N, C-alpha and C positions, 0 to 999 in steps of 0.2 A: 370570721371565726378567728378567735386567739389561738396562737401557735403553743402547743403542748411543751412545756419546759421541763417537765419533770425528768427525774432519773429515768434512762432507758433500762427497759425492762430485762436486758441482757446483763447487766451488772447489778448486783444486789446491793440494797441499802447497808450502810454501816451503823452497827450499834454498839454499845458499850457492854460490860459484863453483866449490867443489870437489866438489859434488854431495852435501854432506851436509845431512840434514834439519834445519831449525830448528824445535826444539819449545818452546823457551822464549818466553815472551811478551815478555821485555825485549829479546830479539835481534830478535824480529819488530817490535817497536815502533820500534825503533832503526834497522832497515833501512827502513822505510817513511816514517820522520821524515826520514832523509836522501834518501830519494826526491822526498818533497814539497818538500825544501827546494830541492833541484836545479831541480825542476820549476817553481818559481814565482821563481827568482832567476836561473835559465839561467846558471850559474857553471861546469859542468862538463858533459861528455857522459853521454848516458843507456846505460849499458852493462850494465842489470840487466834481460836478457830474462825472466826469472821473475816479476820485478814487473809487467812489461807484460803478461803472459799473467793474472797475478792482476787487473789493472785491467779488463783486456778481460771477465774473466768476471763482476765485479761492477759494471761499467758506471760507473766514476767519472770525473769530467772530467779530459781531457787537454788540453794544449797542443800546437800543431802546431810543427814548426821554425820556420816564420815567426814565429808568435807568441812563440815563446821568444826568437828574435833581436831582435823589435821591442822585448820588454820590457826586454831587457839593453842596448839602446841608449841612450846619453845623451839626456836629456830638453832640448830646446831652448828657449830664452826665447820664440819666437814662437809656441809654442802657447799657446792660451787656456786658463787654469785652470776657468772658470765657464762655459764654453758653446761657441759658435760660434769657430772661429779667427779670429784678428785679419785685418782686411782682406776679410773676407766678408760678405754681406748674407743676410738670412733668405730661404731658398729657393735660394741658389746651392749648388752642389757643394762637399761639405767635402774640405779639403786635409789636415787634420790626421789622425793615425794613429788607429785604431779597433781595437778587440779584441773578438771576439764566441765565447764559449763555449757550445757547444749538445752535448746528448747525447740526450735522450728528449723526448716531448712534456710530460713533467713536470719537466724541467730547468730551470734558472736560465739567463735570456739577458741577458747584460750588453753594453752599448754605451758607450762614452764614451772619452775620452781617457785616455793611460796613466797619468796623475797621479791620476785619479780612482779608477782600478783599483788603483793602488799604496795609496792611501789607505785603500781598503776592505780591502786586504789586511792592512794594518797594525793591524787593529781596529776599524774603523767598522762598527757594525752596520747592515744593510740593513733596510728598513722591511717590514712583513707583507706589504705589497701585492706586493714582490718576490718573495714564496714562495707559489706556488699550492697548495702542500701544507700550509700553515699552517692550524692546526685554526682559528684565529680568523677566517683570511680565506675559509674553506671555508664558514663559518657566517654571514658578513657578506652583506649586501644592501643597496641604497640604502634610505635613509629618505625619508619625506614629512613635510609639514605637520602633518597629523592625529597621526601618529606621535609626533612630538616633542612635541605639546601633551599627548597622553597621558602622555609620559615625565615631561614637568616637572610636572604634576599628581599624578602618583604619587610623586615626589620630594618635593614640597611636602607631600603629605598624611602621609608618614612623620614631619613635625614634630608631628603630631595624634596619630599612631599610633606612639610610638616602640617600637622593638625593638632588642636587643643586636647582631642580625646580620641582613643583607640577606636571606639566604635564609630567614629565619624567617617572612617576609611570604608566601612562597610553600610553606610547610611544609603537609604534609598532617595534621599531628598536631593533634588537637582543641585542645590546651592552647595552641598558636601559631596555628592557621587563621585566615587572613583572605581569604576568597573574592573580595574585589574585586580584590585583586592579579592572580592567575592568570587572573581573568576579562578584564582589561584586556591583558595583556601577559606573554608567557612570562619565566621569570626569566632564562635565557640572552640573549634579546633586551635585557632591561633592563640586564644587565652589559655587553652588547656597546656598547649606546648610552652608558653611564656612561664606558666605556674609552675611546671615540673622541670624547666630547663636547669640542668646540671652537667659539669664537665667532669666530676668525678663521683665515686662510689663514697657516700658520706658514713656508710657503714665501717668502712676501713679507716676512718679517722681516729685519733686517739683523744683523749681528754685534755682540754686547756690546762690542767695542771700538770701535765705530763711534760719532762723535759725535751721529749723527742717531737711535740706538737708542732706541726707546720703552719703557719698562720696563713699561707697560702695554699692549703691544701685543696680547695675548691678550684683554684685555677692551675694547679702543678702541671695537668697532661699539656694543657694550653701552652703554657710559658715554656714547657720543654722542647714542644714542637716548634713553636716559632723561634726560638733563639737557635735550633739547628737549622732551620729552613733560612732564616736571614743571612748567616753564616756561609750557608752553602750555595745559594743562588748568585750570590753577587761579590766581587771584590772591590772594595773602595779605593778611591783616589788617595794620594798620600796625606791630604790636610784632613783631619779629623776634629770636631768640637764636640766637648762633653757639656751636659746640661741637664737641667730638669723640667719636666713637665707635669702639670696639675690636672687630674682628671676629676672635674667636679663632684662632690658627693658631700651631703649635710648631714647624714644619718648617724647613728652611733657606730663608732668603729674606733678601735684604739690604734690604727695605723692613719688615721685622719690627721691631716696637717693644716696649720694655718699660715699662708704665705701672702703677705699684704702686696708685694709687688707683682703677683700673679691676678690675671683678670677674674679668675674663678675664686681665687683667696683661700677657698677651704675645700679639700679633698684629699685624694690619694697621690703621693708624689711618685713620680717615675723617672729614673735616672736613665740617660740614654746617650749613647755615641754615634753621632751621626756624620755622615759625610758632608764636608763644605761643599756649597754649590748646588747641590741637590736635596739636601736633607735626608737622604737614606738613612733608615735605623739599622745600624749593624748589630749592636748589642743593647740590651736594656735590662734595666734591674728596679723591682718594685720596692720602695721604702717599706720595712716591716716593723719599724719602731726603735726607740734608742736602745732598748735593752737587747736588740738583735746582736748576733755575734756573727762578724764577718773577718774571714781569713783568708784572702786569696793565695793559690799555690805561687810560693817563690817570694811574696810581699814580707819585708822586713817586720819586726814588731814594731820598731821606732816609728814606722809610718802612722799618721793619724787615722781616724775613721774616714773622713772626707778624702784622704789620700787613698784609704784602701778601697775607697768606692771606684775611683778612677782606674787602679790597678785591675781590680776585677772586670770592668768594661773594657779595658784594652788588652786584656790577657792573651786574646787569640792574634792580636796584631804586634806584640811584642817581639823585638830582635828582626823587624823587618824594614826598619828606617821611616816609620810613620811620623808625622808632626800633628800634636794635639794641642789644642786651644782650650783654656779653662779661665773662669771667673775667679774673683777673689776668695769663694766658698772653699775651692779646692786648692788654689796654689799655695805651695809652701816650699822652702828650701830644700828639705829631706827628700819631698816627693820628687823634685826636678832632678835631684842627683841621681836618685834610683833609677827614674827613667831614662836618664842619659846613659847610665851604665848598663841598660837592656837595650840600646840602640833606639831608643825612642827620643826626639826631640819634643820640647815643650815651650808653651808661650802663654802668659796669662796676667792678668792684673793682680794684685797683690795688696794686702791691708797693711797699713803702716806699722801695726803692733805685732806683726809677725815674727817668730823668733828667729835668728840668724840673719836679718837684715843689715846692711853696714849702716851705722849711724850718720855717717858722711852724707849719704843719699837720702834718709828719712829727715834730716834735719835741715838740708840745703834750701835756701830760699832763692824762688825764681820768679822771673817776670814772665809775663805772657808771651808764650811763643819760644821760650828758653826750654833747653832739655840739659841733663846732667846724667852721667853713666860710670858705673864702675863694673870692673869684672874681675872675677876670682875664678881661675881655670875655666871650665865650661860654663859657668853660670854669670848671666849678665844681668844687672840691676839698674834700671832707668826711672829717671823721675822727670815728667814732663808737664809744664803749666799751659793748659788751652783755657777753657772757660773756668777750669779748676786744675789743681794738681792731681795727677794720677800716677801712681807707681806700676812698673811693670818687671817681671821676670822672665828670662829667656834663654834657653840653650840652643837656640836655632839662629838668632840674629847678630849682628855687630852692633856698634854704637851710632853706625851711618844714619844720615837723615835723607829723605827724599820729599819732593816736592807733591804736595798732596792738594787736590782741587775738590773743593765743596760747591755748593750751589751759589755763594756768594762771592766766595775768595778763594785764592791760591795760598797756601802756607806749607812752609817746611817742618816736617815732622820725623821722628824716628821710625825706621822702617818696621820696627818691631810693632808699634802701634798701628802703622797703616797695614800691615797683615792681619793683625789681632781684629781690627774692624772688617775685614774682608771675610775672614773665615770663621769668626765665632758665632755667626748666626744661623748654624744649621738646625740646631732644635726650632730655635724661633721659626725659621722658614717652614720647616714641617708642620708646627703648630699652625701658621697662618694659612696654608694650604688646606688644612682640615678644619680650621674654624668655621667656615659657612656651611659645611656638612656634618658636623658632630649631632649625635643624638642627644639632645637636651632633655629628654623625658626624665622626670623623677622617678627613681627606682628605690624600693626598701632594701633590696638585695644589691649588696655592695659588689659582688663578684659578678653579677650581670652587667653591671655599669662598666666595669673595666674590662670586662670580656668584649663588649661591643667597641670600646675604644681601641683595644688592640687590634680587632679586627679591620679597622677603619684605618690605624697605623699601618696594618699590612697592605691595605688597600692602596697606599701612597707609595709603600715601597714596590709594589707589583708595576705602578704605574712609571716609577723611575726605571726599571728593568725593561718595561715596555719600550719606553723612548729610547733607551739605550740600544736596543736590538731592533728598532723599526728600521725597515728597508725602503719603503714607498714615501712619498712626499705626503700623502694624504694621512698616513699613520704618524708621521712625525709631527704633524700639525694638530694632533687630537688633543683636547684639553682634559684635565682632570674630570669635568663633570660628565663629559661624553664617555671617557674611560668607565667610571662608576656605573653609568646607565647600562653599559655593554656587558659588565660584570653582573649586575643585579638580574638582568635579563637571561644571562646564562644560568644563574643559580635557580631562578623561579621556572624556566622552561626545560631544566636539565631531564632528560629521561631517567637518569642513573647516577 
């Protein structure tokens, strides 16, 4: 028996003003498009009784004549666009016009000024919280500290157990089976937490055009907390290296940088001051764009932008006799003189076109293995020819040379170059330790990518502190992999 495909009896058939039945989908769509156009613009009278009957059957939202008249009225300047009407105080009665649409217990209810309603009707999406029938909203329930610890532990553990897709961690297939993940948290709950993962209240952020807009607003609470903790729990040794790391990110972002010398090449740049020998990150700063304003406390105006980055990172260590090692991106004569004035020695490679370098050193021709140096008060300029010519500035060393041993030969080199080679790789050391365990899954949200990179950087800092305070032979021999596993377990199994 053929299936009846006629229009259900509960919904009346649509006819035109002459009583003719409308059978074509184009005519019906056009008729209701005109109806809703009039409904939300209130530009003509509603003389379509057949449409009214249809709407009453399917229970679509409708506007009363008063609401249509209110929407059609001209918007006055006295109404406040962003909240309470001007001239009223919290708790007082609103004098601005309001609009309420109601139909059934599961319908949407809006309250607000006409401007907000009109902006919504022009295409601004409503949040999932405004739709009680939304699938995601129905499944959501508030989280707590133990659940968030388990979520972070599961996410970090994926760096040790990588899989191509998230759903494979919850797969029942023996080839992909990982019983730990479904035992800790259902997959739907993990995906919900990932979707709604935020570190700050977005409603408190200002518009991008506002001069006070913070580009790192989404990360600000985490950045503030980690910066304070890193400086509080550990005091680094004298030698410090300043360099940058690159967090891989290929999405659209104004802060994104392209650095061909880095393995990731494209991503978000993080400046770091790390302890030589361990790679402990003492201070860090995320690059916000070339138009960002940076003015560290006590830093002279004549210092270049790259120099101000160094001063900002070293600000907690100034006046304490630390030695900092830099590459040629940061090194300059004014910066080294300023650091020396605040009792901080500096050593680094320098570009030959930097202002203030003595031309005798820049133009000196050397054979392989030769070096040449000039001193001006506290500042020493050195040129050395090994495989190629390299220039150094230092306020720490003398022009003395030492015997340096390589894998194939022994050669005399200036002590400044030997010290630089020994202490400059602190940031690279930290990156090398983290490289096998980085979360490489692509994310659309840039702040989530940076968040978990910072958490893994925190993991390495915690490992350094753990080794420094270890008292038993077993704990002193723990590897970074074993340390991560123990931390992941403590997060996932934490009672609170």
